[in-house]
Residue frames as a rotation matrix with the C-alpha (Angstrom) as fourth column:
UNK 1
0.152 0.137 -0.979 88.23
-0.987 0.070 -0.143 141.30
0.049 0.988 0.146 114.05
UNK 2
0.590 0.074 0.804 87.87
-0.220 0.973 0.072 137.64
-0.777 -0.220 0.590 113.29
UNK 3
-0.576 -0.807 -0.132 90.45
-0.396 0.134 0.908 135.91
-0.715 0.576 -0.396 111.11
UNK 4
0.014 0.550 -0.835 89.28
-0.999 0.048 0.014 134.90
0.048 0.834 0.550 107.68
UNK 5
0.548 0.152 0.823 88.24
-0.265 0.964 -0.001 131.28
-0.793 -0.217 0.569 107.38
UNK 6
-0.555 -0.826 0.097 90.58
-0.218 0.257 0.941 129.28
-0.802 0.502 -0.323 105.22
UNK 7
0.678 0.698 -0.231 89.47
-0.411 0.099 -0.906 129.14
-0.610 0.709 0.354 101.62
UNK 8
0.021 -0.665 0.746 91.09
0.473 0.664 0.579 126.66
-0.881 0.341 0.328 99.29
UNK 9
0.403 0.028 -0.915 92.47
-0.676 -0.665 -0.318 128.23
-0.617 0.746 -0.249 96.14
UNK 10
0.967 -0.037 0.253 93.10
0.197 0.738 -0.645 126.28
-0.163 0.673 0.721 92.99
UNK 11
0.126 -0.987 -0.104 96.85
0.375 -0.050 0.926 125.80
-0.919 -0.156 0.363 92.45
UNK 12
0.907 0.147 -0.394 98.23
-0.253 -0.557 -0.791 127.94
-0.336 0.818 -0.468 89.65
UNK 13
0.578 -0.727 0.370 100.97
0.816 0.500 -0.292 127.11
0.027 0.470 0.882 87.21
UNK 14
0.053 -0.617 -0.785 104.00
0.432 -0.695 0.575 129.39
-0.900 -0.370 0.230 87.65
UNK 15
0.830 0.333 -0.447 104.16
-0.167 -0.616 -0.769 132.10
-0.532 0.713 -0.456 85.01
UNK 16
-0.016 -0.930 -0.368 107.78
-0.834 -0.191 0.518 131.28
-0.551 0.315 -0.772 84.13
UNK 17
-0.607 -0.150 0.781 106.71
0.138 0.947 0.289 127.87
-0.783 0.283 -0.554 82.77
UNK 18
-0.858 0.327 -0.395 105.23
-0.489 -0.288 0.823 127.62
0.155 0.900 0.408 79.28
UNK 19
0.067 0.962 0.264 101.61
-0.923 0.160 -0.349 126.63
-0.378 -0.221 0.899 78.93
UNK 20
-0.691 -0.243 0.681 101.08
-0.103 0.965 0.240 122.93
-0.715 0.096 -0.692 78.53
UNK 21
-0.280 0.578 -0.766 99.53
-0.955 -0.252 0.159 122.10
-0.101 0.776 0.622 75.19
UNK 22
-0.238 0.187 -0.953 99.47
-0.309 0.916 0.257 118.34
0.921 0.355 -0.160 75.57
UNK 23
0.804 0.542 0.245 97.94
-0.409 0.205 0.889 116.37
0.432 -0.815 0.386 78.43
UNK 24
0.085 -0.806 0.585 100.32
-0.969 0.071 0.239 115.10
-0.234 -0.587 -0.775 81.08
UNK 25
-0.458 -0.301 -0.836 101.84
-0.579 0.815 0.024 111.67
0.674 0.495 -0.548 80.44
UNK 26
0.650 0.694 -0.308 100.14
-0.274 0.593 0.757 108.64
0.709 -0.408 0.576 81.94
UNK 27
0.155 -0.561 0.813 101.46
-0.985 -0.027 0.169 107.64
-0.073 -0.827 -0.557 85.31
UNK 28
-0.563 -0.370 -0.739 103.11
-0.441 0.891 -0.110 104.24
0.699 0.264 -0.665 85.58
UNK 29
0.492 0.757 -0.431 101.21
-0.066 0.526 0.848 101.56
0.868 -0.389 0.308 87.42
UNK 30
0.496 -0.316 0.809 101.91
-0.868 -0.221 0.445 101.24
0.038 -0.923 -0.384 91.13
UNK 31
-0.531 -0.779 -0.333 104.52
-0.745 0.617 -0.255 98.62
0.404 0.112 -0.908 92.04
UNK 32
0.447 0.630 -0.635 103.37
-0.255 0.770 0.585 95.10
0.858 -0.099 0.504 92.79
UNK 33
-0.239 -0.521 0.819 103.91
-0.911 -0.172 -0.375 94.60
0.336 -0.836 -0.433 96.51
UNK 34
0.792 0.599 -0.119 102.55
-0.537 0.776 0.331 91.04
0.290 -0.198 0.936 96.59
UNK 35
0.294 -0.766 -0.572 106.10
0.240 0.639 -0.731 89.64
0.925 0.078 0.371 96.71
UNK 36
-0.624 -0.527 0.577 106.91
-0.376 -0.444 -0.813 91.71
0.685 -0.724 0.079 99.81
UNK 37
0.204 0.787 0.583 103.71
-0.966 0.066 0.248 90.48
0.157 -0.614 0.774 101.44
UNK 38
0.836 0.085 -0.542 104.62
-0.126 0.991 -0.039 86.85
0.534 0.101 0.839 100.75
UNK 39
-0.163 -0.971 -0.177 108.18
0.191 0.145 -0.971 87.36
0.968 -0.192 0.162 102.05
UNK 40
-0.484 0.035 0.874 106.81
-0.743 -0.545 -0.389 88.98
0.463 -0.838 0.290 105.20
UNK 41
0.598 0.771 0.220 104.40
-0.786 0.510 0.348 86.13
0.156 -0.381 0.911 105.81
UNK 42
0.612 -0.451 -0.650 107.14
0.170 0.877 -0.448 83.54
0.772 0.164 0.614 105.26
UNK 43
-0.487 -0.836 0.253 109.49
-0.063 -0.256 -0.965 85.33
0.871 -0.485 0.072 107.68
UNK 44
-0.141 0.531 0.836 106.69
-0.959 -0.284 0.018 85.56
0.247 -0.799 0.549 110.24
UNK 45
0.839 0.471 -0.272 105.99
-0.423 0.880 0.218 81.83
0.342 -0.069 0.937 109.90
UNK 46
0.195 -0.854 -0.482 109.69
0.300 0.520 -0.800 80.96
0.934 0.011 0.358 110.28
UNK 47
-0.591 -0.399 0.701 110.02
-0.453 -0.556 -0.697 83.22
0.668 -0.730 0.148 113.31
UNK 48
0.264 0.776 0.573 106.92
-0.955 0.126 0.270 81.69
0.137 -0.618 0.774 114.90
UNK 49
0.805 0.025 -0.593 108.12
-0.102 0.990 -0.097 78.15
0.584 0.138 0.800 114.16
UNK 50
-0.185 -0.953 -0.239 111.44
0.300 0.177 -0.937 78.89
0.936 -0.245 0.253 115.87
UNK 51
-0.607 -0.087 0.790 110.00
-0.554 -0.666 -0.499 80.86
0.569 -0.741 0.356 118.80
UNK 52
0.419 0.902 0.105 107.12
-0.706 0.251 0.662 78.59
0.571 -0.352 0.742 119.86
UNK 53
0.488 -0.236 -0.840 109.28
0.411 0.911 -0.017 75.68
0.770 -0.337 0.542 121.14
UNK 54
-0.653 -0.756 0.045 111.40
0.354 -0.357 -0.864 78.09
0.670 -0.548 0.501 123.19
UNK 55
-0.415 0.580 0.701 108.29
-0.738 -0.665 0.114 79.71
0.532 -0.470 0.704 124.65
UNK 56
0.644 0.657 -0.393 106.80
-0.332 0.702 0.630 76.33
0.689 -0.275 0.671 125.55
UNK 57
0.082 -0.710 -0.700 110.06
0.640 0.576 -0.508 75.27
0.764 -0.406 0.502 127.20
UNK 58
-0.790 -0.363 0.494 110.24
-0.054 -0.761 -0.647 78.54
0.610 -0.538 0.582 129.13
UNK 59
0.012 0.883 0.469 106.65
-0.836 -0.249 0.490 78.19
0.549 -0.398 0.735 130.33
UNK 60
0.649 0.184 -0.738 107.25
0.095 0.943 0.319 74.57
0.755 -0.277 0.595 131.38
UNK 61
-0.423 -0.854 -0.302 110.28
0.543 0.028 -0.839 75.69
0.725 -0.519 0.452 133.41
UNK 62
-0.655 0.231 0.720 108.18
-0.537 -0.813 -0.228 78.33
0.532 -0.535 0.656 135.14
UNK 63
0.419 0.908 0.014 105.43
-0.697 0.312 0.646 75.85
0.582 -0.280 0.764 135.97
UNK 64
0.560 -0.204 -0.803 107.77
0.294 0.955 -0.037 73.08
0.774 -0.215 0.595 137.15
UNK 65
-0.446 -0.779 0.441 109.63
-0.166 -0.412 -0.896 75.25
0.879 -0.473 0.054 139.70
């Protein structure tokens, strides 16, 4: 015997809950993540600005040996 292929069944509301007579409430808008993006870019820029001189100095030490 072959197993039955999976068939999607529509989800059913549990019988213990009353029937909904009004539509569900509107969902709130998703959060604005633009601030986190800006903070991340600023931190990346600061990290790069601090790291590049050290990397250049390290590479110059390797070359000058």
